N, C-alpha and C positions, 0 to 999 in steps of 0.2 A: 588559675594557670589554662591557655586557651588549647583546644586540640592541636593545632599544626604545630604548638611549640612541643606538647607532650608527645608528639610522633617522633618531632626531631629530635627529642632528648633520648626518646628508646633506642632510636636508630643508632645512637652513639655509643649504647651500652655493650659491652662484650656477650656473645652467646656463650651458654653453657652445654656442653652435649652430655653431661651425666646428671640423671635425677636420683637424688639420695634420699630415700624414703627412710623412715625410723630403722629400719633394719634389714634392708636389702640395697643393693645399687642397680640402676638402670644407666647403661650409656647407649645414647642415638648415635647410627652411625654417622661418619664424617664422609665426603667426598661423595662419591656414586654409590648408592645404597645399593645392597645386594637383594632388601626385603625379605633377609632370613633373620630368625630370633634365635640365637645361641643363649642357652641357660646355663650358669656354672653353680656347682654345687660344691660349697667349702664345709668341711666337718671333719676334721680329723685332730686329733689329740698330739700328733706328734710331728708332721712334716710341713707344717704350716701353710696349709692351704688356703686359709684365712688373708694370706701376704701373696702368694704367688697366683691364685685364679682372678683376682681384681686385676692385676698386672697382665695377664691373659687378655682378660676382657677390653682393656684399654687398645691393646695392640688390634683385635680383631675388630673393634668400633672405629678407632681413627687411623689405621692403615689399610683396612679392608671392606669397610662399608658394613657391617652388620650389627644389627641391634643385639647387645647383650645385659645379661641381666644375673647379677652374682648373689646367690641366696648362702646365706651364715646359720651357724649355732649361735645362738645368743642366751643369755642370762635375763630373770625375770626384769633386769632395768636397762636391756637392750644392750648391754657391752657384747661383746663378742667373747664366747664362752667355748673355747674348743672341746671342753671337757663335757658338754653338756649334750650326751648321744641322743637325746629325745627331741632335739631343739631343730627347726628347719623353716625359717623365714619366708612367708608368701609363699608356699609351693603352689598356689594357682597360676604362678608365671608358666610352669611347666606344662599347663593345658595351651600356651601358643608356643611350644618350643617347638623349633625344626631340627636342632640338634641340642645335644647336653654333654658337657663336659664335668667331669666329676673325680672328685678327690676327697671322699669320705673313708670311715673306719668305723667299723662295729656300731653304728647306727640303731636305734630303736624309736623311732619314728612314731606318731600317734598314727592310727588306722586311718585318719582324714588325709594326713601329709603323704602317708605310701600309696593313698590311693590314686594320688593326682601323679607320682612319680610312675607306678604300675599302668596307669592308665597310657601316660605317654609311650613307654615301652611298649606296649601291647598294640599301639597305632604305628609302630615301625619307627620311631624315631631315633637317628643314629646315635651311637655313644662313644666318645672317647673317655677313658678310665685312665686314671693315674694313678700311680702306685698302690695305695692302699685300698682303692675300690675293690681289689680282688677279693678284699674282705669287709665290705661295705656295711653288711647288716648284722645285728645279733640280737633280732628280736626273739620271743618266745616261738619254739619249732609248732605250739600248737595253735597261733594265731592265723589270722587270716593270709598273711602273707610269710608265712613261717617256712614254705619252702625256698625263698630266698635267704635264711639264716646263712650263715657263713660254714656252719659246720653243721649243717643239714647232710642228711647220706649222700647226697647228690652233687655236696660242693655249695650248693646255694646259689645264688644270684650269680657270685663270681665263677663258679666252675659253668654253670649251665648257661649265660649270657656270653660273658667275658672270654670265657675259655681257662680260667686256672682259679681256684680260693687260694689262700693262705695256706703255705706249706712248711719255707723254712727260709730263716736270712742264710742263703749259700755263702755269702761272703760275710767276713768278722765284721758286726754294725759297728759303726761308728770308729772303725780303724782300717777297712778297706773298700776303697771306692769301686767306681766303674766305668770301664773303657767302653764304649760301644763299638761293635764292630756291626759293619752292614753285611749281610747274609749275602754272597755272591749271586744267587740266582734271583734275588730281588733287588739288586741294584738299579733295574731301570723302573721299577715300581713308582707310580706318580707321586705316593705319598714320602717317597725319600728324594725327592725331587730337589737340589741344593742343601741336601742335610750332609754335614761331614762333621769330624772332630767333636763326634758327641763323647760327653763325660759327664759323670755327674757324682757328687761325693757321698751319696747314698750307697749301699753295699748291693748286690745281685741279690735276687730272691730266687728259690728252688721252683722251677716253673717247667711244667710241659703242657703244654696248650694241644686241644686233639688235633687229629690229621687235617679238620678241615679248616685249619688256621694256616694263614700265608705269615711265616716267619720273616721280619724284616730285619730285625738287629739283634745279636747274641751280645752277652754283656761279659766282658772277661774281668774277671777277677784280679784286682791290682794290689799289691801289697803297702800302698798307703792310701793317703788323701789329696795326692797331687795328679796332675796329668801326665809327668814325666814318670810317677810311679811304676815299678816292673811288676809285669806279671807274676801272679801266685803260682806254686808249684805242688802245694801239698794235696793229699787225698783225703775223702772223708765219704761217709754213707748219705747215699740218697733217699728218699721216703721209701723206695721198694726194700730199701735195706743193702743194695748193692753199692760196694766201695768205687769210688773213680776219682780221679784229678778234678779239680775245682774248676778246671779250662779245659777237660777232656771229655766230652766236650763242652763249650760253654753254653749258658743257659740260655734262652730266649728272653729277651727284655723289652721287645716291642712286636706286634703281630697284628694282624688284620683278620676279621671273619666275618660272614653275612650269615647269619643266624635266623631259620625261621622260628618264630614266637608261638604262644598258644593261640593267639587270634588268627594265625595263618599270614601274619604279615612279616616281613623281613628286615633285621637289624642291622645295618652296617656299624661295624665295632671296630675300634682301634685301642688297641690295649697296651699299655707300658708300665712295667713294674718301677721305672723310674719317674719322676716327677716331684720332689720335694722342691719348695721356694727355691733352695739353694741349687738343686739341680737345674732349674728354668734360668739360672743366669747364664747357661750355655745357649749360646745362639742355635745350634743345630739341633736340640731339642726342643725350642720354641718353635723352630721351622716344621718340624717333626709335627707338631700340635695343630700349627696353622693349616699346614698341607692337609693334615687329617679331617679338619673342618671342610675344604674345598672338597675332596675325594667324597666324603659321607654325602655332601649336598648335592653331589653330581654336576658341580662347578669345575672349570678347567683350573687345575693347580699350575700357580705361576712358575717361571723356571726358578726364579730365586725370590720366595715371597719376604716382603719386607718385615721383619720380626724386631726391629727397632725399638727399645724400651719407650714408654711414654712417660715421662718427667722420671723421678727416682726412683730406684729398685733397690733395696739393702735389705734382704731377708736375713730373719733371724736363722741361726743353727738350728738343725732340726734337733727333737728330743722331746721328751715329758715332763721334764723339771729341770730345775739350775744345777749346772755341774758344780763340783765343790772345789776343784782344781783351779784356781784362778789363772795359772800359768799355763794350762793346756789350752792350744790356740783353737782347738776341735771340741771344747767342753760344749756340752748341750744344753739347750734352754727351751724352757717351756713358750708357752704364746704370750705376748705383750698384753697386760691388763689395762683395764681403763679405757679402751678402744671399741668405738662405734662404729658400725658401717658407713654411716656418713662422713667420718674423718678420714676415710680411705679415697675421696672420690678424686 
């Protein structure tokens, strides 16, 4: 085969923008490249981050020109294993991260992996944290990174960096969904540009971000799992022991912070207690996340960011194990077995 014929043949082959390693995914930017690398960390037992984060990575690369890399929790054979709390594939990708999107829960990574993440935070890499990232780590408190354990006296990484740790299910788990209500004072915030009709099938978390936070969205507890479900009106006790109506006031479900870290650098943070894969079927929530990337990287936020899903996205209902009532349309499921990261490209 001569060289000219070979080059002609190669020119007819489709180009693939995704590089699938054995245990992680990298999507090269399409269109006008932004020259920025967004690393997404998937690793939770319940909210199907292994499904939702690759979908976001594709949007950011194909619609917006970012290079994206998705890291996973896997088993010894390289299959995605959301229950393997000690696993993070290719943590060295964090060394070149310009921004991090994370949905992890109770991880206790080896110190080598934790160092890559810790160093990225210390150099001021901005963070978008979804749902259980408020209680991201569960390592031994005596370890090198023990201060970031979710149940540390200071509230761990969640409270110290993001603005909140795990507190409680404020709405009824798997029974009461969340309607996002934009905070009036934040309606012109660039992170909310083009964001409307926020809704997620996950329940509202109890949260009280510190005074340096900018509250963007509050979560109205609704009495069912559909967007038309009515607001809830019962009362319960909060963390401080005081009784209040569940929507009086509504809990914050999305906020920003700018936090100076131990190294003296500032991390821009967008935290939302929404973010399960099922929540991310909501256009408004996807736009909130994409806008957050632009804001954190100092780029002009689009008037209405393109958040159309690339390919097919049919996420499993969140949960940690298979439900028993097959007639329940909202029965919860564990993660899908037998899937490798390369299968998601």
